[in-house]
C-alpha positions as CSV (number, residue, x, y, z in Angstrom):
1,M,123.6,97.0,100.0
2,L,121.2,95.0,97.9
3,S,123.0,92.0,96.4
4,E,122.5,90.6,92.9
5,Q,121.5,87.3,94.5
6,A,118.9,88.9,96.8
7,F,117.5,91.1,94.0
8,F,116.8,88.1,91.7
9,E,115.4,86.0,94.5
10,I,113.0,88.8,95.2
11,L,112.0,88.9,91.5
12,C,111.5,85.2,91.4
13,D,108.4,85.4,93.6
14,E,105.1,86.6,92.1
15,T,103.8,88.2,95.2
16,R,107.0,90.2,95.6
17,R,106.8,91.3,92.0
18,R,103.2,92.4,92.5
19,I,104.2,94.4,95.6
20,L,107.0,96.1,93.6
21,G,104.6,96.9,90.8
22,L,102.3,98.6,93.2
23,L,105.1,100.5,94.9
24,R,106.5,101.7,91.5
25,R,103.0,102.8,90.5
26,E,102.1,104.5,93.8
27,G,105.4,105.5,95.3
28,E,104.5,104.5,98.9
29,L,101.9,102.3,100.5
30,C,101.1,101.0,103.9
31,V,100.7,97.3,104.7
32,C,96.9,97.6,104.8
33,E,96.8,99.0,101.3
34,L,99.1,96.3,100.0
35,Y,97.2,93.4,101.5
36,Y,93.9,94.9,100.3
37,A,95.2,95.5,96.8
38,L,96.8,92.0,96.6
39,D,93.7,90.3,98.2
40,L,96.1,88.3,100.4
41,A,96.3,87.8,104.1
42,Q,98.2,90.4,106.1
43,P,100.8,88.0,107.6
44,K,101.7,86.8,104.1
45,V,102.2,90.3,102.8
46,S,104.1,91.3,105.9
47,R,106.5,88.3,105.5
48,H,107.3,89.3,101.9
49,L,107.8,93.0,102.9
50,S,110.2,91.8,105.7
51,V,112.2,89.8,103.2
52,M,112.5,92.7,100.8
53,R,113.3,95.2,103.6
54,E,116.0,92.9,105.0
55,A,117.6,92.7,101.5
56,E,117.5,96.5,101.5
57,M,115.1,96.6,98.5
58,L,112.5,98.5,100.4
59,S,112.7,101.3,103.0
60,M,110.0,102.1,105.5
61,R,108.8,104.9,107.6
62,R,106.4,105.0,110.5
63,E,103.6,107.6,110.9
64,G,101.6,107.0,114.0
65,T,100.4,103.4,113.9
66,W,101.0,103.1,110.1
67,I,104.1,101.8,108.5
68,Y,104.7,102.9,104.9
69,Y,106.9,101.1,102.4
70,R,108.6,102.3,99.3
71,I,111.3,101.1,97.0
72,N,114.7,102.1,98.5
73,S,116.0,105.1,96.7
74,Q,119.6,103.8,97.4
75,I,119.2,100.5,95.4
76,P,122.0,100.1,92.8
77,A,121.4,101.8,89.4
78,W,121.3,98.5,87.6
79,C,118.4,97.3,89.9
80,D,116.5,100.5,89.1
81,R,117.0,100.0,85.4
82,I,115.6,96.5,85.6
83,L,112.6,97.7,87.6
84,A,112.0,100.4,85.1
85,Q,112.0,97.8,82.3
86,L,109.6,95.7,84.4
87,G,107.4,98.8,84.9
88,E,106.8,98.8,81.1
89,V,105.5,95.2,81.4
90,W,103.5,95.9,84.5
91,V,101.6,98.7,82.8
92,S,99.6,96.1,80.7
93,S,99.8,93.1,83.1
94,P,96.3,91.9,83.9
95,T,97.4,91.0,87.5
96,Q,98.9,94.4,88.1
97,L,95.9,96.1,86.6
98,Q,93.6,94.1,89.0
99,D,95.8,95.0,92.0
100,A,95.7,98.7,91.0
101,A,92.0,98.7,90.5
102,R,91.4,97.0,93.9
103,L,93.7,99.6,95.5
104,T,91.8,102.5,93.8
105,G,88.5,101.1,95.2
106,M,89.7,100.8,98.7
107,S,87.7,102.9,101.1
108,N,89.3,104.4,104.2
109,R,92.8,104.5,102.8
110,P,95.2,106.1,105.3
111,T,96.0,109.7,104.6
112,R,99.6,110.7,104.5
113,C,100.7,113.9,106.3
114,C,104.4,113.8,105.4
115,V,105.7,111.9,102.4
């Protein structure tokens, strides 16, 4: 279960907050969509995803060669409430808006057959 310590350590990192903002907005994204939207190197994004997955903040599923991430639906209610409050901030955050715009402009986004 996601601990208080792990949750706040995740939130302390800007890249992880950006990932969470995109996942709250989109629901589910693959690694390629995340590193494109964040304009960061794939290994850096994957490392952050791994930390969040190990803390049980994120869940993942595999579809062919693609791995999709989403916020774990089993996180404690208090975590979900904090993320909801942050979602209100992220709606007008210049960084989050830039990330969302890059993602929208991404060509060849993978199509999901089963979400």
